[in-house]
A tleap script that builds the chain and sets N, CA, C and O, in Angstrom:
source leaprc.protein.ff14SB
mol = sequence {
  NMET THR GLU GLU LYS HIE LEU ALA GLU GLN
  THR CYS VAL PRO CYS LYS GLY GLY THR PRO
  PRO LEU ALA PRO GLU ARG VAL ARG ASP LEU
  LEU ALA SER LEU ASP PRO GLY TRP GLN LEU
  SER GLU ASP GLY THR ARG ILE SER ARG ARG
  ILE ALA THR ARG ASN PHE ALA ARG ALA LEU
  GLU LEU THR ASP GLU VAL GLY ALA MET ALA
  GLU THR GLN LYS HIE HIE PRO ASP ILE ALA
  LEU GLY TRP GLY TYR CYS SER VAL SER TRP
  THR THR HIE ALA ALA GLY GLY LEU THR GLU
  ASN ASP PHE ILE CYS ALA ALA ARG THR ASP
  ARG LEU ALA GLY PRO PRO PRO CGLY
}
set mol.1.N position { 33.037 142.571 86.151 }
set mol.1.CA position { 32.274 140.722 86.427 }
set mol.1.C position { 32.043 140.481 87.581 }
set mol.1.O position { 32.669 140.680 88.622 }
set mol.2.N position { 31.284 140.123 87.392 }
set mol.2.CA position { 29.378 139.683 88.018 }
set mol.2.C position { 29.367 138.712 89.381 }
set mol.2.O position { 28.676 138.869 90.388 }
set mol.3.N position { 30.394 137.609 89.090 }
set mol.3.CA position { 30.061 136.516 89.814 }
set mol.3.C position { 31.361 136.421 90.817 }
set mol.3.O position { 32.361 136.852 90.244 }
set mol.4.N position { 31.644 135.933 92.285 }
set mol.4.CA position { 32.515 136.123 93.161 }
set mol.4.C position { 33.717 135.769 92.782 }
set mol.4.O position { 34.710 136.496 92.764 }
set mol.5.N position { 33.631 134.349 92.392 }
set mol.5.CA position { 34.406 133.281 91.871 }
set mol.5.C position { 34.163 133.763 90.054 }
set mol.5.O position { 33.090 134.198 89.636 }
set mol.6.N position { 35.313 133.576 89.245 }
set mol.6.CA position { 35.445 133.576 88.101 }
set mol.6.C position { 34.719 132.730 87.339 }
set mol.6.O position { 35.453 131.742 87.301 }
set mol.7.N position { 33.797 132.485 86.736 }
set mol.7.CA position { 32.935 130.790 86.457 }
set mol.7.C position { 34.884 130.405 85.747 }
set mol.7.O position { 35.213 129.420 86.408 }
set mol.8.N position { 35.523 130.598 85.241 }
set mol.8.CA position { 36.623 129.793 84.109 }
set mol.8.C position { 37.878 129.312 85.022 }
set mol.8.O position { 38.929 128.771 84.679 }
set mol.9.N position { 37.141 129.905 87.006 }
set mol.9.CA position { 38.173 129.492 87.973 }
set mol.9.C position { 37.461 128.573 88.867 }
set mol.9.O position { 37.685 128.235 90.030 }
set mol.10.N position { 36.396 128.203 87.891 }
set mol.10.CA position { 34.939 127.049 89.081 }
set mol.10.C position { 35.141 125.634 87.904 }
set mol.10.O position { 35.435 125.352 86.743 }
set mol.11.N position { 34.699 125.024 89.327 }
set mol.11.CA position { 34.435 123.242 88.810 }
set mol.11.C position { 33.089 122.755 88.323 }
set mol.11.O position { 32.185 122.816 89.157 }
set mol.12.N position { 32.730 122.191 86.891 }
set mol.12.CA position { 31.888 121.570 86.762 }
set mol.12.C position { 30.820 120.734 87.431 }
set mol.12.O position { 31.075 119.801 86.669 }
set mol.13.N position { 29.808 120.221 88.212 }
set mol.13.CA position { 29.622 119.761 88.995 }
set mol.13.C position { 28.468 118.689 88.726 }
set mol.13.O position { 27.350 119.051 88.359 }
set mol.14.N position { 28.736 117.613 88.890 }
set mol.14.CA position { 27.982 116.358 87.707 }
set mol.14.C position { 26.536 117.263 88.378 }
set mol.14.O position { 26.144 117.828 89.400 }
set mol.15.N position { 26.039 116.844 86.682 }
set mol.15.CA position { 23.838 116.448 86.817 }
set mol.15.C position { 23.669 115.304 86.321 }
set mol.15.O position { 24.102 114.657 85.368 }
set mol.16.N position { 22.613 115.118 87.547 }
set mol.16.CA position { 21.613 113.880 86.643 }
set mol.16.C position { 20.605 114.593 86.407 }
set mol.16.O position { 20.347 115.790 86.288 }
set mol.17.N position { 20.016 113.495 86.359 }
set mol.17.CA position { 18.658 113.393 85.302 }
set mol.17.C position { 17.780 114.101 85.922 }
set mol.17.O position { 17.786 113.828 87.122 }
set mol.18.N position { 16.613 115.321 85.484 }
set mol.18.CA position { 15.920 115.835 87.102 }
set mol.18.C position { 16.733 117.005 87.250 }
set mol.18.O position { 16.065 118.029 87.389 }
set mol.19.N position { 18.412 117.214 87.267 }
set mol.19.CA position { 18.254 118.924 87.343 }
set mol.19.C position { 17.295 120.238 86.807 }
set mol.19.O position { 16.742 120.354 85.713 }
set mol.20.N position { 17.296 120.916 87.633 }
set mol.20.CA position { 16.811 121.683 86.975 }
set mol.20.C position { 17.503 123.252 86.030 }
set mol.20.O position { 18.345 123.986 86.547 }
set mol.21.N position { 16.876 123.504 84.507 }
set mol.21.CA position { 17.798 124.443 84.206 }
set mol.21.C position { 17.370 125.740 84.730 }
set mol.21.O position { 16.311 125.984 85.308 }
set mol.22.N position { 18.534 126.713 84.396 }
set mol.22.CA position { 19.007 127.514 84.717 }
set mol.22.C position { 16.741 128.856 85.057 }
set mol.22.O position { 15.581 128.706 84.672 }
set mol.23.N position { 17.326 129.646 85.727 }
set mol.23.CA position { 15.800 130.569 85.649 }
set mol.23.C position { 16.502 131.199 84.773 }
set mol.23.O position { 17.712 131.053 84.598 }
set mol.24.N position { 15.841 131.862 84.235 }
set mol.24.CA position { 16.352 132.907 83.081 }
set mol.24.C position { 17.597 134.633 83.161 }
set mol.24.O position { 18.266 135.361 82.427 }
set mol.25.N position { 17.182 134.444 84.646 }
set mol.25.CA position { 16.977 135.858 85.038 }
set mol.25.C position { 18.573 135.156 85.255 }
set mol.25.O position { 19.402 136.011 84.942 }
set mol.26.N position { 19.274 133.795 85.716 }
set mol.26.CA position { 19.836 133.482 85.654 }
set mol.26.C position { 21.070 133.766 84.734 }
set mol.26.O position { 22.131 134.377 84.869 }
set mol.27.N position { 20.425 133.011 83.682 }
set mol.27.CA position { 21.154 132.928 82.099 }
set mol.27.C position { 21.620 134.125 82.005 }
set mol.27.O position { 22.810 134.324 82.252 }
set mol.28.N position { 21.001 134.883 81.730 }
set mol.28.CA position { 20.940 136.439 81.556 }
set mol.28.C position { 22.308 137.289 82.420 }
set mol.28.O position { 23.105 138.035 81.851 }
set mol.29.N position { 22.321 137.010 83.653 }
set mol.29.CA position { 23.436 137.728 84.440 }
set mol.29.C position { 24.241 136.558 84.323 }
set mol.29.O position { 25.408 136.885 84.108 }
set mol.30.N position { 24.111 135.543 84.370 }
set mol.30.CA position { 25.449 134.441 83.952 }
set mol.30.C position { 26.089 134.595 82.735 }
set mol.30.O position { 27.292 134.370 82.872 }
set mol.31.N position { 25.726 134.941 81.387 }
set mol.31.CA position { 25.597 135.228 80.165 }
set mol.31.C position { 26.431 137.331 79.322 }
set mol.31.O position { 26.732 137.568 78.152 }
set mol.32.N position { 26.509 138.333 80.584 }
set mol.32.CA position { 26.931 139.385 81.071 }
set mol.32.C position { 28.088 138.742 81.213 }
set mol.32.O position { 28.554 139.081 80.125 }
set mol.33.N position { 28.980 138.038 81.718 }
set mol.33.CA position { 29.805 137.727 82.505 }
set mol.33.C position { 30.931 137.205 81.579 }
set mol.33.O position { 32.114 137.444 81.822 }
set mol.34.N position { 30.576 136.580 80.651 }
set mol.34.CA position { 31.594 135.485 79.118 }
set mol.34.C position { 31.152 136.955 77.970 }
set mol.34.O position { 30.263 137.797 77.836 }
set mol.35.N position { 32.774 136.425 77.181 }
set mol.35.CA position { 32.685 137.478 76.006 }
set mol.35.C position { 31.517 137.513 75.503 }
set mol.35.O position { 30.792 136.523 75.400 }
set mol.36.N position { 31.221 138.680 75.136 }
set mol.36.CA position { 30.197 139.065 73.859 }
set mol.36.C position { 29.673 138.545 73.329 }
set mol.36.O position { 28.446 138.645 73.333 }
set mol.37.N position { 30.499 137.493 72.394 }
set mol.37.CA position { 31.028 137.074 71.257 }
set mol.37.C position { 29.216 135.667 71.053 }
set mol.37.O position { 28.629 135.091 70.138 }
set mol.38.N position { 29.084 135.814 72.798 }
set mol.38.CA position { 28.288 134.619 73.236 }
set mol.38.C position { 25.923 135.364 73.141 }
set mol.38.O position { 25.250 136.261 73.650 }
set mol.39.N position { 25.723 134.275 72.231 }
set mol.39.CA position { 24.565 133.968 71.599 }
set mol.39.C position { 23.884 132.853 72.352 }
set mol.39.O position { 24.368 131.722 72.384 }
set mol.40.N position { 22.310 133.302 73.200 }
set mol.40.CA position { 21.605 132.651 73.707 }
set mol.40.C position { 20.448 131.808 72.344 }
set mol.40.O position { 20.277 132.328 71.241 }
set mol.41.N position { 20.110 131.119 72.564 }
set mol.41.CA position { 19.304 130.357 71.473 }
set mol.41.C position { 18.509 130.999 71.554 }
set mol.41.O position { 18.772 131.990 72.236 }
set mol.42.N position { 16.588 130.919 70.789 }
set mol.42.CA position { 15.786 131.127 70.679 }
set mol.42.C position { 15.003 130.820 71.597 }
set mol.42.O position { 14.479 131.583 72.408 }
set mol.43.N position { 14.869 129.444 71.485 }
set mol.43.CA position { 14.531 128.685 73.310 }
set mol.43.C position { 14.963 128.750 74.354 }
set mol.43.O position { 14.299 128.347 75.309 }
set mol.44.N position { 16.532 129.409 74.557 }
set mol.44.CA position { 16.914 129.583 75.726 }
set mol.44.C position { 17.501 128.396 76.423 }
set mol.44.O position { 17.728 128.208 77.618 }
set mol.45.N position { 17.704 127.583 75.285 }
set mol.45.CA position { 18.415 126.165 76.197 }
set mol.45.C position { 19.477 126.523 75.901 }
set mol.45.O position { 18.863 127.437 76.451 }
set mol.46.N position { 20.364 126.762 75.635 }
set mol.46.CA position { 21.731 127.000 74.456 }
set mol.46.C position { 22.508 127.742 74.348 }
set mol.46.O position { 22.028 128.616 73.626 }
set mol.47.N position { 23.977 128.125 74.748 }
set mol.47.CA position { 24.905 128.986 74.455 }
set mol.47.C position { 25.617 128.748 73.052 }
set mol.47.O position { 26.001 127.637 72.685 }
set mol.48.N position { 25.750 129.896 72.321 }
set mol.48.CA position { 27.022 129.411 71.461 }
set mol.48.C position { 27.577 130.801 70.846 }
set mol.48.O position { 27.087 131.930 70.890 }
set mol.49.N position { 28.827 130.302 70.230 }
set mol.49.CA position { 29.552 131.164 69.792 }
set mol.49.C position { 30.549 130.901 68.658 }
set mol.49.O position { 30.923 129.732 68.560 }
set mol.50.N position { 31.025 131.754 67.818 }
set mol.50.CA position { 31.747 131.463 66.320 }
set mol.50.C position { 33.243 132.651 67.147 }
set mol.50.O position { 33.450 133.829 67.436 }
set mol.51.N position { 34.096 130.940 67.205 }
set mol.51.CA position { 35.236 132.105 67.868 }
set mol.51.C position { 36.416 132.285 66.277 }
set mol.51.O position { 36.791 131.190 65.857 }
set mol.52.N position { 36.942 133.521 65.481 }
set mol.52.CA position { 37.243 133.828 64.125 }
set mol.52.C position { 38.643 133.154 64.944 }
set mol.52.O position { 38.888 133.303 66.142 }
set mol.53.N position { 39.393 132.456 64.045 }
set mol.53.CA position { 40.828 131.978 64.201 }
set mol.53.C position { 41.797 132.520 63.165 }
set mol.53.O position { 41.009 133.107 62.423 }
set mol.54.N position { 42.822 132.672 62.718 }
set mol.54.CA position { 44.052 132.750 61.859 }
set mol.54.C position { 43.796 131.474 60.877 }
set mol.54.O position { 44.369 131.296 59.801 }
set mol.55.N position { 43.160 130.922 61.261 }
set mol.55.CA position { 43.260 129.086 59.935 }
set mol.55.C position { 42.983 128.806 60.429 }
set mol.55.O position { 42.658 129.182 61.555 }
set mol.56.N position { 42.866 127.113 59.419 }
set mol.56.CA position { 42.348 126.053 59.963 }
set mol.56.C position { 43.344 125.599 61.020 }
set mol.56.O position { 42.925 125.407 62.161 }
set mol.57.N position { 44.437 125.440 60.775 }
set mol.57.CA position { 45.279 124.576 61.838 }
set mol.57.C position { 44.947 125.486 63.486 }
set mol.57.O position { 44.846 124.741 64.461 }
set mol.58.N position { 44.828 126.665 63.684 }
set mol.58.CA position { 45.032 126.963 65.132 }
set mol.58.C position { 42.686 126.689 65.236 }
set mol.58.O position { 42.089 127.085 66.237 }
set mol.59.N position { 42.140 126.209 64.392 }
set mol.59.CA position { 40.944 126.112 64.431 }
set mol.59.C position { 40.897 124.970 64.926 }
set mol.59.O position { 39.938 124.726 65.659 }
set mol.60.N position { 41.835 123.995 64.700 }
set mol.60.CA position { 41.730 122.436 64.887 }
set mol.60.C position { 42.611 122.749 66.225 }
set mol.60.O position { 42.286 122.376 67.353 }
set mol.61.N position { 43.224 123.142 66.058 }
set mol.61.CA position { 44.118 123.430 67.668 }
set mol.61.C position { 42.805 123.783 68.784 }
set mol.61.O position { 42.308 123.037 69.628 }
set mol.62.N position { 42.458 125.222 68.433 }
set mol.62.CA position { 41.370 125.202 69.475 }
set mol.62.C position { 40.511 124.316 69.872 }
set mol.62.O position { 39.965 124.162 70.965 }
set mol.63.N position { 40.387 123.390 68.284 }
set mol.63.CA position { 39.048 122.234 69.013 }
set mol.63.C position { 39.518 121.266 70.013 }
set mol.63.O position { 38.962 120.663 70.932 }
set mol.64.N position { 40.808 121.306 69.513 }
set mol.64.CA position { 41.177 120.174 70.512 }
set mol.64.C position { 41.597 120.468 72.256 }
set mol.64.O position { 41.374 119.727 73.214 }
set mol.65.N position { 42.102 121.477 72.237 }
set mol.65.CA position { 42.063 122.689 73.451 }
set mol.65.C position { 40.028 122.638 74.210 }
set mol.65.O position { 39.781 122.772 75.409 }
set mol.66.N position { 39.521 122.536 73.701 }
set mol.66.CA position { 38.260 122.828 74.013 }
set mol.66.C position { 37.768 121.795 74.699 }
set mol.66.O position { 37.375 121.684 75.860 }
set mol.67.N position { 37.898 120.653 73.309 }
set mol.67.CA position { 38.017 119.079 73.770 }
set mol.67.C position { 38.107 118.616 74.718 }
set mol.67.O position { 37.170 117.989 75.213 }
set mol.68.N position { 39.131 118.744 75.236 }
set mol.68.CA position { 40.528 118.613 76.263 }
set mol.68.C position { 40.291 118.820 78.054 }
set mol.68.O position { 40.656 118.100 78.983 }
set mol.69.N position { 39.430 120.284 78.040 }
set mol.69.CA position { 38.928 121.213 78.637 }
set mol.69.C position { 37.754 120.437 79.122 }
set mol.69.O position { 37.612 120.208 80.323 }
set mol.70.N position { 37.063 120.101 78.385 }
set mol.70.CA position { 36.350 119.712 78.382 }
set mol.70.C position { 35.897 117.864 79.006 }
set mol.70.O position { 34.974 117.263 79.556 }
set mol.71.N position { 37.480 117.585 78.361 }
set mol.71.CA position { 37.123 116.003 79.101 }
set mol.71.C position { 36.986 116.138 80.543 }
set mol.71.O position { 36.122 115.531 81.176 }
set mol.72.N position { 38.112 117.192 81.238 }
set mol.72.CA position { 38.735 117.785 82.733 }
set mol.72.C position { 37.685 117.396 83.164 }
set mol.72.O position { 37.544 116.386 83.854 }
set mol.73.N position { 36.277 118.616 82.593 }
set mol.73.CA position { 35.395 119.136 82.627 }
set mol.73.C position { 33.510 118.417 83.363 }
set mol.73.O position { 32.541 118.905 83.945 }
set mol.74.N position { 34.094 116.529 82.632 }
set mol.74.CA position { 33.541 116.343 82.206 }
set mol.74.C position { 31.617 116.120 81.546 }
set mol.74.O position { 30.551 115.522 81.698 }
set mol.75.N position { 32.421 117.220 80.724 }
set mol.75.CA position { 30.953 118.243 80.330 }
set mol.75.C position { 31.307 118.695 78.955 }
set mol.75.O position { 32.167 119.551 78.745 }
set mol.76.N position { 30.571 118.054 77.960 }
set mol.76.CA position { 30.771 118.393 76.468 }
set mol.76.C position { 30.070 119.495 75.568 }
set mol.76.O position { 28.886 119.540 75.903 }
set mol.77.N position { 30.298 120.251 74.723 }
set mol.77.CA position { 29.733 120.216 74.127 }
set mol.77.C position { 29.384 119.813 71.946 }
set mol.77.O position { 29.417 118.686 71.452 }
set mol.78.N position { 29.077 121.248 71.102 }
set mol.78.CA position { 28.938 120.561 70.253 }
set mol.78.C position { 29.774 121.281 69.609 }
set mol.78.O position { 29.716 122.472 69.915 }
set mol.79.N position { 30.723 120.942 68.636 }
set mol.79.CA position { 32.028 121.901 68.363 }
set mol.79.C position { 32.224 121.024 66.835 }
set mol.79.O position { 32.349 119.833 66.550 }
set mol.80.N position { 32.151 122.871 65.707 }
set mol.80.CA position { 32.058 122.794 64.323 }
set mol.80.C position { 33.648 123.494 63.838 }
set mol.80.O position { 33.950 124.555 64.385 }
set mol.81.N position { 34.185 123.165 63.284 }
set mol.81.CA position { 35.399 124.143 62.580 }
set mol.81.C position { 35.455 123.641 61.506 }
set mol.81.O position { 35.173 122.567 60.974 }
set mol.82.N position { 36.234 125.433 61.028 }
set mol.82.CA position { 36.435 125.257 58.996 }
set mol.82.C position { 37.630 125.966 59.455 }
set mol.82.O position { 38.213 126.009 60.538 }
set mol.83.N position { 37.922 126.782 57.739 }
set mol.83.CA position { 38.642 127.284 57.874 }
set mol.83.C position { 38.677 128.893 58.683 }
set mol.83.O position { 38.138 129.809 58.062 }
set mol.84.N position { 39.267 129.192 59.963 }
set mol.84.CA position { 39.196 130.584 60.340 }
set mol.84.C position { 37.883 130.474 61.232 }
set mol.84.O position { 36.985 131.315 61.179 }
set mol.85.N position { 37.870 129.924 61.637 }
set mol.85.CA position { 36.337 129.376 62.853 }
set mol.85.C position { 36.517 128.548 63.475 }
set mol.85.O position { 37.366 127.799 62.992 }
set mol.86.N position { 36.083 128.199 64.513 }
set mol.86.CA position { 36.026 127.055 65.628 }
set mol.86.C position { 34.827 127.550 66.662 }
set mol.86.O position { 34.806 128.303 67.635 }
set mol.87.N position { 33.739 126.668 65.891 }
set mol.87.CA position { 31.969 127.098 66.826 }
set mol.87.C position { 31.780 126.140 68.038 }
set mol.87.O position { 31.931 124.918 68.011 }
set mol.88.N position { 31.328 127.107 69.389 }
set mol.88.CA position { 31.538 126.234 70.119 }
set mol.88.C position { 29.718 125.994 70.805 }
set mol.88.O position { 29.080 127.047 70.806 }
set mol.89.N position { 29.116 125.017 71.222 }
set mol.89.CA position { 27.576 125.333 71.864 }
set mol.89.C position { 27.532 124.846 73.512 }
set mol.89.O position { 28.370 124.016 73.866 }
set mol.90.N position { 26.659 125.311 74.399 }
set mol.90.CA position { 27.211 124.423 75.033 }
set mol.90.C position { 25.467 124.187 75.467 }
set mol.90.O position { 24.702 125.061 75.058 }
set mol.91.N position { 24.875 123.032 76.275 }
set mol.91.CA position { 23.299 122.935 77.095 }
set mol.91.C position { 24.059 121.185 77.772 }
set mol.91.O position { 24.841 120.274 77.499 }
set mol.92.N position { 23.056 121.707 78.823 }
set mol.92.CA position { 23.585 120.515 79.343 }
set mol.92.C position { 21.973 119.680 79.517 }
set mol.92.O position { 20.914 120.020 80.045 }
set mol.93.N position { 22.442 118.407 78.760 }
set mol.93.CA position { 21.424 117.656 78.426 }
set mol.93.C position { 19.739 117.206 79.972 }
set mol.93.O position { 18.534 117.384 80.151 }
set mol.94.N position { 21.092 116.516 80.681 }
set mol.94.CA position { 20.140 116.267 81.881 }
set mol.94.C position { 19.321 117.114 82.308 }
set mol.94.O position { 18.226 116.927 82.839 }
set mol.95.N position { 19.841 118.029 82.082 }
set mol.95.CA position { 19.054 119.212 82.026 }
set mol.95.C position { 17.631 120.004 81.896 }
set mol.95.O position { 16.901 120.749 82.549 }
set mol.96.N position { 17.716 119.329 80.574 }
set mol.96.CA position { 16.714 119.838 79.436 }
set mol.96.C position { 17.486 121.793 78.813 }
set mol.96.O position { 17.018 122.495 77.917 }
set mol.97.N position { 18.405 122.024 79.487 }
set mol.97.CA position { 18.281 123.623 79.128 }
set mol.97.C position { 19.574 123.894 79.383 }
set mol.97.O position { 20.430 123.117 78.962 }
set mol.98.N position { 19.911 124.973 80.071 }
set mol.98.CA position { 21.166 125.432 80.727 }
set mol.98.C position { 21.811 125.717 81.839 }
set mol.98.O position { 21.935 126.935 81.961 }
set mol.99.N position { 22.139 125.291 82.448 }
set mol.99.CA position { 23.080 125.097 84.060 }
set mol.99.C position { 24.267 126.123 84.287 }
set mol.99.O position { 24.593 127.012 83.500 }
set mol.100.N position { 24.869 125.831 85.541 }
set mol.100.CA position { 25.811 126.907 85.479 }
set mol.100.C position { 27.251 125.944 85.005 }
set mol.100.O position { 28.178 126.597 84.526 }
set mol.101.N position { 27.436 124.410 85.135 }
set mol.101.CA position { 28.396 123.868 84.316 }
set mol.101.C position { 28.635 124.408 82.513 }
set mol.101.O position { 29.710 124.159 81.967 }
set mol.102.N position { 27.482 125.160 81.731 }
set mol.102.CA position { 27.775 125.382 80.890 }
set mol.102.C position { 28.245 126.686 80.594 }
set mol.102.O position { 28.687 126.974 79.482 }
set mol.103.N position { 28.167 127.535 81.589 }
set mol.103.CA position { 28.849 129.067 81.970 }
set mol.103.C position { 30.285 128.797 81.959 }
set mol.103.O position { 31.085 129.393 81.239 }
set mol.104.N position { 30.737 127.352 83.253 }
set mol.104.CA position { 32.457 128.076 83.412 }
set mol.104.C position { 32.584 126.931 82.208 }
set mol.104.O position { 33.690 126.394 82.268 }
set mol.105.N position { 32.013 126.575 81.470 }
set mol.105.CA position { 33.329 125.808 80.237 }
set mol.105.C position { 32.939 126.663 79.243 }
set mol.105.O position { 33.664 126.600 78.250 }
set mol.106.N position { 31.659 127.764 79.156 }
set mol.106.CA position { 32.364 128.842 78.020 }
set mol.106.C position { 33.192 129.987 78.681 }
set mol.106.O position { 34.245 130.433 78.227 }
set mol.107.N position { 32.836 130.221 79.327 }
set mol.107.CA position { 34.516 131.056 80.245 }
set mol.107.C position { 35.890 130.394 80.108 }
set mol.107.O position { 36.985 130.952 80.186 }
set mol.108.N position { 35.673 129.322 79.926 }
set mol.108.CA position { 37.195 128.185 80.117 }
set mol.108.C position { 37.311 128.309 78.245 }
set mol.108.O position { 38.476 128.321 77.846 }
set mol.109.N position { 36.420 128.382 77.345 }
set mol.109.CA position { 36.778 128.458 75.798 }
set mol.109.C position { 36.716 130.266 75.697 }
set mol.109.O position { 37.116 130.931 74.741 }
set mol.110.N position { 36.264 130.651 76.629 }
set mol.110.CA position { 36.609 132.429 76.359 }
set mol.110.C position { 38.521 132.037 76.396 }
set mol.110.O position { 39.573 132.006 75.757 }
set mol.111.N position { 37.819 131.802 77.745 }
set mol.111.CA position { 40.447 131.834 77.645 }
set mol.111.C position { 40.863 131.204 76.926 }
set mol.111.O position { 41.843 131.670 76.346 }
set mol.112.N position { 40.530 130.182 76.631 }
set mol.112.CA position { 41.401 129.390 75.604 }
set mol.112.C position { 41.269 130.525 74.262 }
set mol.112.O position { 42.306 130.937 73.741 }
set mol.113.N position { 40.341 130.837 73.921 }
set mol.113.CA position { 40.823 131.294 72.644 }
set mol.113.C position { 41.536 132.364 72.514 }
set mol.113.O position { 42.103 132.484 71.427 }
set mol.114.N position { 41.746 133.511 73.596 }
set mol.114.CA position { 42.416 134.482 73.994 }
set mol.114.C position { 41.600 135.477 72.718 }
set mol.114.O position { 40.585 135.329 72.038 }
set mol.115.N position { 42.734 136.601 72.847 }
set mol.115.CA position { 42.209 137.566 71.701 }
set mol.115.C position { 41.548 137.504 70.462 }
set mol.115.O position { 41.873 136.577 69.720 }
set mol.116.N position { 40.680 138.304 70.079 }
set mol.116.CA position { 40.385 138.050 68.236 }
set mol.116.C position { 41.969 138.157 67.617 }
set mol.116.O position { 42.904 138.788 68.109 }
set mol.117.N position { 41.962 137.198 66.171 }
set mol.117.CA position { 43.088 137.650 65.742 }
set mol.117.C position { 43.197 138.339 64.858 }
set mol.117.O position { 42.374 138.389 63.943 }
set mol.118.N position { 45.005 139.539 64.978 }
set mol.118.CA position { 44.534 140.452 64.413 }
set mol.118.C position { 45.487 140.720 63.273 }
set mol.118.O position { 45.262 141.638 62.483 }
savepdb mol mol.pdb
quit
């Protein structure tokens, strides 16, 4: 773990217009502390993960859990679900890219997802 305090234990800080996105080097460092399933978009403005689930019911449950967490953090993802998966994408619109809030919420998403179904 590269962070002094694990990202999932941190709290999002409200962003305002004009908040700068993270530098690419910082994005790479933070991405390395997440589940390896997270992917950086080609333009570097979004991180996404497709999470495998046992069935549709678990995908829906995970969607609800991520949504509830997002509400507590006041930072909201794009979420898609189907049978056996839930896809989550984080970006900070106010910054036009990624901020630490995205990585905090991604780490919290990892905790909610738990280990892959087996």
